[in-house]
Structures are given as structure tokens and as C-alpha cells.
C-alpha positions in Angstrom: -9.8 -41.5 -0.8 -8.7 -45.0 0.0 -6.9 -46.7 2.9 -4.7 -49.3 1.1 -6.6 -52.2 2.7 -7.4 -54.3 -0.4 -10.8 -55.8 -0.3 -10.0 -58.6 -2.6 -9.2 -59.5 -6.2 -11.4 -58.8 -9.2 -11.2 -60.6 -12.6 -11.0 -58.8 -15.9 -13.9 -60.1 -18.1 -13.8 -57.7 -21.0 -11.6 -55.0 -22.5 -13.0 -52.5 -25.0 -10.7 -50.1 -26.8 -12.1 -46.7 -27.7 -10.4 -43.6 -29.0 -8.2 -42.2 -26.2 -9.3 -44.8 -23.6 -10.0 -48.4 -22.7 -13.1 -49.6 -21.0 -12.4 -52.3 -18.4 -15.1 -54.6 -17.2 -14.5 -56.4 -13.9 -16.2 -59.2 -12.0 -15.9 -57.7 -8.5 -15.7 -59.9 -5.4 -18.9 -61.0 -3.8 -20.6 -58.3 -1.8 -18.5 -55.5 -3.2 -21.2 -54.2 -5.5 -23.7 -53.7 -2.7 -24.6 -50.0 -2.7 -22.2 -49.3 -5.5 -23.4 -46.6 -7.9 -22.4 -45.1 -11.3 -19.9 -42.3 -10.6 -18.5 -44.0 -7.5 -14.7 -44.4 -7.1 -13.0 -47.8 -6.9 -9.2 -48.4 -6.6 -8.1 -50.9 -9.3 -4.5 -51.9 -8.8 -4.1 -48.7 -6.8 -5.6 -46.5 -9.6 -8.7 -44.5 -8.7 -11.3 -45.3 -11.4 -14.9 -44.2 -11.8 -17.8 -46.6 -12.2 -19.3 -46.0 -15.6 -21.7 -49.0 -15.9 -23.2 -51.6 -13.6 -24.3 -54.9 -14.8 -25.0 -58.1 -12.9 -22.1 -59.9 -14.6 -19.6 -57.0 -14.6 -18.8 -53.4 -13.5 -17.2 -51.1 -16.1 -14.5 -48.4 -15.7 -13.1 -46.1 -18.3 -9.3 -45.6 -18.3 -7.8 -42.6 -20.0 -4.7 -42.8 -22.2 -2.7 -40.7 -19.7 -3.5 -43.2 -17.0 -2.7 -46.2 -19.2 0.8 -44.7 -20.0 1.8 -44.2 -16.3 0.4 -47.3 -14.8 0.4 -51.1 -15.4 -3.3 -51.1 -16.5 -2.3 -51.2 -20.2 -0.9 -54.7 -19.6 -4.2 -56.2 -18.5 -5.8 -58.9 -20.5 -9.0 -60.9 -20.1 -8.6 -63.2 -17.2 -6.1 -60.9 -15.3 -6.8 -60.4 -11.6 -6.5 -57.0 -10.0 -6.6 -55.6 -6.5 -9.8 -53.6 -5.7 -10.9 -51.4 -2.8 -14.0 -49.2 -2.5 -13.5 -45.6 -1.5 -13.3 -45.0 2.2 -16.4 -43.8 4.1 -16.3 -40.9 6.6 -15.6 -42.2 10.0 -14.3 -45.5 8.8 -11.2 -47.1 10.4 -8.0 -46.4 8.4 -6.1 -49.7 8.7 -3.4 -48.7 6.2 -2.6 -45.1 5.3 -4.5 -42.4 3.4 -4.2 -42.9 -0.4 -5.5 -40.8 -3.3 -5.4 -43.5 -5.9 -3.2 -41.2 -8.1 -0.3 -43.5 -9.1 3.1 -41.7 -9.3 5.1 -44.3 -11.2 5.8 -48.0 -11.5 8.5 -50.2 -10.0 10.1 -53.5 -11.2 10.4 -56.6 -9.1 14.1 -57.5 -9.0 14.2 -60.0 -6.1 12.0 -62.5 -4.2 12.9 -64.5 -1.1 10.6 -66.8 0.9 11.4 -66.9 4.7 9.1 -69.2 6.7 5.5 -67.9 6.5 6.6 -64.7 4.8 7.5 -63.4 1.4 10.1 -60.7 0.8 9.9 -58.7 -2.5 12.6 -56.3 -3.6 11.5 -53.5 -5.9 13.7 -51.2 -8.1 12.4 -47.7 -8.4 13.5 -44.7 -10.5 16.1 -42.6 -8.6 13.9 -39.5 -8.5 11.3 -41.4 -6.5 13.7 -43.1 -4.1 14.2 -39.9 -2.1 10.7 -40.5 -0.7 11.3 -44.1 0.3 12.5 -44.7 3.9 12.7 -47.8 6.1 9.6 -48.2 8.3 7.8 -45.7 6.0 4.5 -46.3 4.1 4.2 -47.0 0.4 1.3 -48.2 -1.7 2.0 -51.1 -4.1 -0.8 -52.0 -6.5 -3.1 -50.3 -4.1 -1.9 -52.2 -1.0 -0.6 -50.2 1.9 2.7 -51.7 2.9 5.6 -50.9 5.2 9.1 -50.5 3.8 11.4 -53.0 5.5 14.8 -52.0 4.0 16.2 -49.5 1.5 19.3 -49.6 -0.7 19.8 -46.1 -2.1 22.8 -47.1 -4.2 20.8 -49.8 -6.1 17.6 -47.7 -5.9 15.8 -50.7 -4.4 13.6 -51.3 -1.4 12.1 -54.4 0.3 8.7 -55.2 1.7 7.6 -58.3 3.7 4.2 -59.8 2.9 2.4 -61.6 5.7 0.2 -64.6 4.8 -3.0 -62.5 4.8 -1.6 -60.0 2.3 -0.4 -62.9 0.1 -3.9 -64.4 0.3 -5.9 -61.3 -0.5 -3.8 -59.4 -3.0 -2.4 -60.0 -6.5 1.2 -59.6 -5.1 1.4 -63.3 -4.4 1.3 -64.0 -8.2 4.0 -61.5 -9.1 7.4 -62.6 -10.4 10.8 -61.2 -11.2 10.5 -58.6 -14.0 6.9 -57.8 -13.3 6.0 -54.1 -12.7 3.7 -52.7 -10.1 2.0 -49.4 -9.5 3.5 -47.1 -6.9 1.8 -44.3 -5.0 4.2 -42.3 -2.8 2.9 -41.4 0.7 1.9 -37.7 0.3 2.9 -36.4 3.7 6.4 -37.8 3.1 6.6 -36.3 -0.4 5.6 -32.8 0.8 8.1 -32.9 3.7 11.0 -34.2 1.5 10.3 -31.7 -1.3 10.1 -28.8 1.1 13.5 -29.7 2.6 15.0 -30.2 -0.9 13.8 -26.7 -2.0 15.2 -25.2 1.2 18.6 -26.8 0.7 18.8 -26.1 -3.0 18.2 -22.4 -2.3 21.2 -22.4 0.1 23.6 -25.0 -1.2 23.0 -24.9 -4.9 25.4 -27.0 -7.0 27.0 -28.7 -3.9 23.8 -30.5 -2.9 24.3 -33.5 -5.3 27.8 -34.0 -3.9 26.5 -34.0 -0.3 23.7 -36.5 -1.3 26.3 -38.8 -2.8 28.4 -38.7 0.4 25.4 -39.4 2.5 24.4 -42.4 0.4 27.9 -43.8 0.5 28.1 -43.2 4.3 24.9 -45.1 4.9 26.0 -48.0 2.7 29.4 -48.2 4.3 31.2 -47.9 1.0 33.7 -45.2 0.0 32.4 -42.3 -2.1 33.2 -42.5 -5.8 34.9 -39.6 -7.5 32.6 -37.4 -9.5 29.5 -39.4 -8.4 26.3 -37.4 -8.6 23.3 -37.7 -6.3 19.6 -38.3 -6.9 
């Protein structure tokens, strides 16, 4: 379990390809290896990975093919920086929100604005995941627990604001338009939404997509489009 409070950035110092997996060796931030053992869990860009080797110069993690396919870890190269967080300890303060480290999907950065002392990033997400994203709700982006500032259901986008500390500590400061990030949906929200959808599908059946489309158009202030389907 993790909290989404990124401890710092680690540097990729070596990548070793093996059948069905890639071994990633990271130079972890100073002090982060204290008490770390083989078999321990570390969140790397929001992905829960297991320590497989400890050396003074680097810590190794094996990443399975299935994980490479669903996350951004397959894009890492030597010199890349990644967000890292040790697993939470019992009784520790949860400054963000509870995360499993099981990434659901990726999102693309489609907009960046720079208000004074802030950075606003707009992400585009696959429609099937947008049903779990709400303004003021939690979402994990590359392992960082963030609050959703705004949502556009028609464009399948959402905004987050980064304060200076988040920009300093995480890799999000270096992201640009077109970059992809790992997304973990907040589990309590997912369970609640899925339960409601199943309930409505049982009772409304084929008319549910039409009601969803009307709701999206109503929230956006735009007229509904004939024949438009929902999420």
C-alpha cells in the first residue's frame, strides 16, 4: 500500500532485457535505501514493484511484460527519472490517499498552462475511465496523489493544479504535451460508480447510454446531439 506522497525522483542507471521482463536498476534518492530489503515494495512511477537486488550503486526491480504493456515503464531509458515511494508503514500518516500501485491505464497530456506559482496540466483519458473522474476527487498520476480541479466529459479530459512543492519533488514538472502518464483510479470511487452502473443497467437497459449523453450535454451547457451515445 502507498499514499501517493512521492518521496523523490530516482534515476534509471541500467535496463536489462530478459525473456518476458525487463530488469530496471535505479539510483534511489539519498536515505531511501535505509532498511530496504529484497522483497520489499516500492512504487516506481506509480507502479508497485518488488526489490530483487540491492547494490550500493543501484536497486533492481523486475518488470513483467504485462506491466510493461499497460504502463509507461516500457518507455524508460538510461538517464530517465522516475517518481518513487516506499510502501506505507502501519500507523503512518496518509498525506495523500490509499493506493495499491496497480496502474489502471495511461493518460495523455493535452494542455499545460502556467498561472503564477502554479502549473495546470490537462490530461485526456479513455472514455471508459472518465466515469470515475470527478472534480475535487482523488487520482494518482505517476504515483502522485492529486486532486482533480476540473472535468470535461465531452472531451474526456481533466485538469490538475501542481503547487511548487509537487513540481519540485515529482517528474511531472518535466512532462510536456503528448507525454503519457500512469493513472490509478481511486478504488472507493471505482467501486461506488461500478455498483451504481450495474444497478442502473439492470433497470434501464438500452436507454442508459442515452441518459448519460443527456447528462453530459446538460453539464456542458450544450444541446444534445441526435444519436449520440454515452460512455
